[in-house]
N, C-alpha and C positions, 0 to 999 in steps of 0.2 A: 674592442667590445666594450670597454667601461664608459668609453665618452657616448656612444651608441645608446647606453642605458640612461646615461645622465640628459643625453640629448631629447629621448623620450619623455622621461619624467616632466622636464621642463616644458615639453607639448602639452602632457596630461595637465599641468599645472596651470597654463595660463586660463584657460575658459574658467576656471575657479575663479582668479583674478579678476575677469571681465565679470563677473556674474557678481562678486563680490560689490565691486564697483556700482553696477545699474542698482543691486539693491540698497546700497547708499543713496545714493543719488536718488532714489524713490521714497527714501525715506527722510532725505533730508528735511524735505518741508513740513513734515510731521514733527521731527526734532523743535525746527523753527516756531513751529505752533505751540510745543509744550514752552519752551522759552516764555514765548510772549506770555504764556497763562502765568508761569511762576514767577515773573516778572509782575505780571498784574498782581498776583497775591502779596507779593513783597511790599509794593508801592501802596497795596491796599491796605494791608497792616500798618502802616506807616499813617 
């Protein structure tokens, strides 16, 4: 019965990982834009 509980918790956790991956991919372009802006500020200061 312990194996069933462990398996069930793994199945419940899987969608969370998928959602995190989707969010990470969706936010990646924003992070890239922020990096470019920060680089522009750093280069602009120099």
